[in-house]
Structures are given as C-alpha cells and as structure tokens.
N, C-alpha and C positions, 0 to 999 in steps of 0.2 A: 504494500500500500504506500502510495506516495505521501510524503509529508510536506509537499509544496502546495501550490495553489489548486491542484486538481487531485481528487481522490476517488477511488472506486471501492465499493464494499465487497468483500469476499463472502462473509457470512452475516446474515441480517437478523440475528437473534431469533426470537420465537416466531417471527413472521415468515421464516422460510429461507431457502438458499437463494443466492443471487447468481445468475448466469454471468460469469466473468470472462469467458472466452471471447475471441474475435467474432465479429458479426458475420459469419460465413454461411449462416443458414438459419433455421428456426430452432427455438428452444425445445427441450424435451417435453413431450406432452405429459409425462408423468409428473413433472414439476410444476407446470403452469396450467394444466387442465386443457391443453390444446396447443396448436402451433402458434408461434409468435412471428409476426412480420419482421423481416430482416431489418427494416428501417427503425424498428423500436428496440433492437438489441444493442449491446455495447458496440461502438464503432459504427453504428448505423446513422441514418440521416438525422434523427432527433438528437442523438448524442453529439454529433458533429456540430449541429446548429447551436446547441447550448454552449459548447466549447468556444465557438466563434463569438457568441455574444459575450462570454466571460473574457475572452482575449481582448475584446474592444471595450472592456470595463462597463458593459451594459448589463451584466448580471453577476451577482455574488450570492451564493447560497447552495441549496441542494435540490435536485430533481429526483423523483422516484416514480417509476412505472411498475405496476404490479398487475398480475392476472390471477384471479381467484385466490387472492391473499398472498400470492407468492411473488416477491420482487423479481423483476426481469432486468431492470436497469436502475442503478443508483449512482449518481455523480454529485460531487461537491466541488465548488470553485470559490475562490476568493478568500477573504480574511475575516475571521470573527473579531479580531482586535488588530487594527492597523498599527497602533502605537507599539505593540509588542510583537508584531508580525506572526500572530497566531492564526493558522489556517482554519478554514471551516472544514469539518469532516462530517461524515454521515451521522456521527453521534453528537453533533453540535445542536444545541437547542436554540430555536429561532422564534421570535415573537409572532404568534399567529395573527395578530391584529384582529380583524372582524371575523375570522374563522372561529374565534372564541364564542361567538353567538351560537354556533352549532352546539357547543358544549352546554351552554345555558339552556337552550331549547330542549335538549335531551333531559337535563335535570328537571325542568318544569314538566315535561311530558311524563316523566316517571311519576310525579305526584298526581298528575291527571289520571294516569293508568291505575294508581292506587285508590282513586276516588277522593283524594285530599284536596284537589283543586278542580274547578269546573271551568272550561274554556269560555262558556257562554255568559259567565257572571262578570259584573263589573269588578275591576281589580280592587276597588275600594272595599270589597267584601273581605279582603285579606290584609289590607294596609290602611293605617290611619294617617290623618294629617294632610292629605292632598286636597286641593280645592274640589268642590263637588262636581264642577263641570269637567275636571280632569279625570277624577276617579270613576266617572260613569263609563269610561272606556272599558271594554271587556278584555279578558286575558287573551282571547283569540286576536283581538285587534292589536294588542301589544306585540304578539308573536309575528304578526303579518305586516307590521309597520303602518297600520292604518288607525292608530289610536289618537294621534295629535298631541301626545304628552311630550314634555321636554323641549329641548332646543332643536332647530333644524339640523339635518344630518351633517351639513357642511357649514360650520360657523366658527367664528373666533370668540364667541361669547363664553366666558368662563367665570366661575366663582371668584370673587375678589381676592380671597385668601388661599386659593388652591396651591400656589407655589410654596406655601409654608407647611403644608401637610407632610409630616415625616414619620408616619406610622400607618399600619394597615387600618387601625381603628379610626384614625383621623380622616383618612381617605373615605372610608365607608360612611362615617357619620356626617362628614362634611358634604359629600355628594347627596346623601339622603335628605339632609336639611335644605340644601340648595334647590333640589328638584321640587320640593314642596312649595317653593315661592313662585314657581312659573305657571302662567296661565295655559289653557289649552290653545293650540295653534289652529285647530279647525275642528269641525264637528266630527266626533269619532265615527269611523267607517265611511266617511265621504270621499277619501282619496288615499293613495299610497304616498308616503313620505318617509324615506329611510331615517330611522331614529336610533342613535346609540343610546340615548337616555331611556327610551322605551325598554331596552334590554337590561339596563340597570334596574329598572322597576321590576322586571321579571326576576332578576337576581334577589331583590328584596323579598319577593313572594316566596322564593325557594327557601331563603333563610328563615323567614317568619313561620312558614308552615312546617318546615322540617325540624325547627329548633336547633339547627346547626348554623354556623357561619356559612355564607355562600361558598367560601373557599374549602372548608372542610367537607361540605356536602359533595362538591365536585370531586375532591380527592377520593372520598370513600365510595361514591356511587357512580362515578363516570370513569375517572382515571384507573382506579383499582380493578373493577371488573373487566375493563377493556385491556388490561395489561400494560397501561401507559406508565411504566415504572419511573421514567425520568422526567415526566411532565409536571409543571407546577406554575403557580403565579409568583414569580420571583420579584423581590424588592429591588429598587434602584441600587442600593449598596451591594447586593448579591450579584447583580448583573455586571457591575463594574469590577468586581473582585474575582469572578469566576471565568476562566478562559474557555470553559465548555459552553458558555452562553454567548451568543453573538451580540455584539453591539449593533445598534441601528445607525446607518450612515445616511443622513438626510442631504439631499441636493440643496445647495445654497444659491441664492439669487445671482450672486456674482460668479458662479461656477465653483466646481469642486464639491466635496462632501464633508459634512461635519458629523462628529459623533453625537447623535441626538441624546444619548444618556447624560451628557454634560450640559444640555441646554435647559433653561428654566422651566419650559413647559413639559419636560418629560416627567410623567407621573411617578410617584413613589412606588406604586404598585398598580397593576391592571385590575380589571374587574369583569363583570358579566358581559360587557360588549367588546373588550379588547384586552390584550396583555397576558394571555396564557402562553407559556413557552413550551415548545414541543420539538422533537426530532421528526423527520419525515417518517421514520419507522413507527414511532408512536402514533402519528396521525393516520398511518395505514391501519394500525391496530384499532384505532377508534372507528374508522370506516368499516372495517371487517366485523367488529363487534356490533355496531349499529345495524348494519344490513344483514347480519347473521342472527339477529334476534336476541342478543345477549345483553343489551342495554335497555331495550324495550321489547315487549312481545311483538310478533310480526304484524299484528293488526295496527298497533300504535306506531310501529316503524313506518308503515305505509301512510298513516295519517301525517306523521311529522315530515316525511320526505316528499310528499306530493304537493305540487304547486296549487296555491289558492288565490293569489292576488297578482294580477298582471302588473309588471313593474314599469311598463312604458309602451309606446306605440311602435318602437323600432325593431324589436326582436321578440321571438317566441320564448319569453322568459317569465317565470311565475315564482313568486315567493311563497314558501311553505312555512314551516316552523323552524327557523334557523337554518333553512336549506333553500337553495335556489334550484328550480327545475328548469332546464333549458332543453329545447327540442331542436335537433339538427337533422333534417330529413325525417327518417323513421327512427332516429336514435334519441333516447331519453338520457339526459345527463343530470345528475344531482350533486350538489356541492355548495361551495361558498368561496367568495374572494376575501381578501384582507389587504388593506392599504393604509398608509399614513407615512409620516416622516421616517425614512429609513426602513420601510416595510412594503413588500409587494408579494402577495401570496395567492395561491389558488389550489383548491382540491376539486377534482372531478371524479365522480363515481359513475360508471356505466353499468347500471344494474343488469341489463339484458346480456351483456357480453362478459361481465366479470372483471372489467378493467378498472383500475384506479390510477389516476395521474395526479401527482403532487408536485407543486413548485413552491418553495419557501425561499425568500430572499431578504437579506438585510440591507438592500438598496431600495429606494422608492422609484427607480426606473421601471417602467411598465414591464410586466412579464407576459403581457397579452400575446406577443408573437410566439413565445414558447408554448403557451396554452393552446393557441390556435393550431400550431403544427401538431401537437399531440392529439388534439381532437381530429384533425384531418387524417392522420395516419391510423388512428384507432378505428374511426368510423368507416374508412374506405375498405377495410378488410372484410 
C-alpha cells in the first residue's frame, strides 16, 4: 500500500475483499455477486478519471465502488492534514456533511417503527417551546423539508454567540434555544425548502423521546448495529489532534484552500444535519445494513428510502426520509449528497443492481463529474 498521495485497499475489513489486480477483465462472480464492468475495476476508466482529477488538485478524498456489499474499487488521494503532510487513506474519517441527515432519519424512523413517534403528528407533540405556528408542522414535513421551520437552507444567519460555544452541551443547548426564537418561513406543507434546522429539530425529537442524547442514540442504535466501529461526531479539538481524521480544506475567494477547522465559523461539534465523520467502508456498512433490513425492518426501509417530495422542476428527483431518490432511465438511485466549506460528498445506492458508489472529499470542489461517471458506467451495464 502506498503511503503517498494515492492508496488502494487490499482488505476492506468486514465489508469484504477488494479486487486489487489490474483491470484486465471482470471480477469474480463469487465475490461480487456477478460480473463487474472493466471500467469500474482498478485501473479502469473510473479509477483513471478520479486519479486525473486528484492530479489536477480537483479532488482529495476516497472513492469506493461496491457490489452486493463487496468492495470492487477503493482509492484514496490527497492529504488529510496539509501542514503535517498526512495522506488520506481508506481508513481516514471524513466529514459526511449532509449525509449525516440519513443517519438522523434512520434514528427517527426507528422510533416511528416502535410506535414512539407518529409521522402525521405535529412535532410540537414531542417538543416544547416552539412558536405555535412553527410547531404545527408534522414530523413527516420535517423529514421531507416541507415544514418551514428554521432558517433557509443557504444562509449566513447565525446565533450571535455561536462562535463561543466550546462544549457539546453548549452547542446543543445553544442551537435548541436559538431555533425556538425563529418564526415559520411558510405554511407547513406548501412547498419544498431544504432545511438543516428542520433536521436539528428531528434530532431533538430523537433525544427527547428516547431519553438519550442524540449522539448516544446514534452511536448505540445506528453506528453499532451497522458495524460502523470508527464513526462518530468528533469535536473540533479531536479533529485537529487526530491524523486519522481529515481536515476540511475550504476554497478561498482569492484562490487557494484554507483549513476550515481553524476558521471561526467551524463548529465545535456537528449534529443531526451535519458533522458525522465516517470512512467510506463504514458508510458502505451503513448502506448495507439499511437496505438489508438491519436498521429498520424492510417495510420501514422502503418507506424511508422512497421519494415523497419533488425537489424541483429540472430533474426526476424526490426527497424521502433523509434519502434522495433519483431516476435515471429505468434505474432507481437512492442516497444523499453532502457539501459545505471543505466538504463534497455523495452516496448512491442502486437497489435493483446491488451497486453502491461512495465519494467522500475534504475539498469543496464539486464531485459531480465523479458521481456522474459512476452513474453512467453502472447504469449502462
């Protein structure tokens, strides 16, 4: 295994074995559940494309392609810590950004499955202190970004004292108090408007109903049963001290990239809508556990992963419960994106063919070309 800017994984833990040979044919059917197109194997078109993007400093991170839970290709490029020249490896944990919402939605859906939460009820049934016009939005509307609670999805509006929060409790209590001061932005259910804050409210419901902190609930009931042994919500001091956790490198207006963990707006800790850190292998384990019925029963998995709300007029894309369903021709893709300063991520699950494609980056340069090529190669076979 190379210790420079490019690494390939030989053994991928409990997720299965990785094909590491030259891309001279198709992978063994006994390992992947069927033949694999050459262009998706090590040395193939996809592998070369990602390497070229990395060589041009347009990508830093890990890509993983898997079929039926078995990795076919895993590559890492770039640096987790530029100051200390620490390379990203396939075991480097990267901020999932908004893919974190998928974890939160599963946690909430588990409580729905248990009968402890009802999607049709106003979220004020479970939480106190929100204005009445805000709290009338249903749990379903929070899950599908149609509730109107909180700030717009893209905004510079922040709590006045947010930069001073320096503990997990301060972050949680501070954000909880701040969101209770905000009015509803529109009549619940009247339109789709992507909302980070709506997913924080869902995290509050998880904590209140379960009696655990949101973080402990996800650790015990999502990470543990999925086998995500290295995933967690890391604090800013831990991120800066641990070489196994990737720093986020944000593009600067004047050019270049800055370590976002040293900027004032970088949060002390993430929460229900962003900031879970994960390896590509652990994210594959999450997808495998979810679609395999180990996090939710299969009926509730179908409910959570099916699209319910059209996200816009330009593409056949529908938001479910922390999952986005995209239709390409006759192919159904389920997953989520994640973005922000020093973050650009995507997970695609192809339920009909058993493929999973994961892209995790500690740059905010778009990974769309990588995602689009993976989709093209997977769906043409």
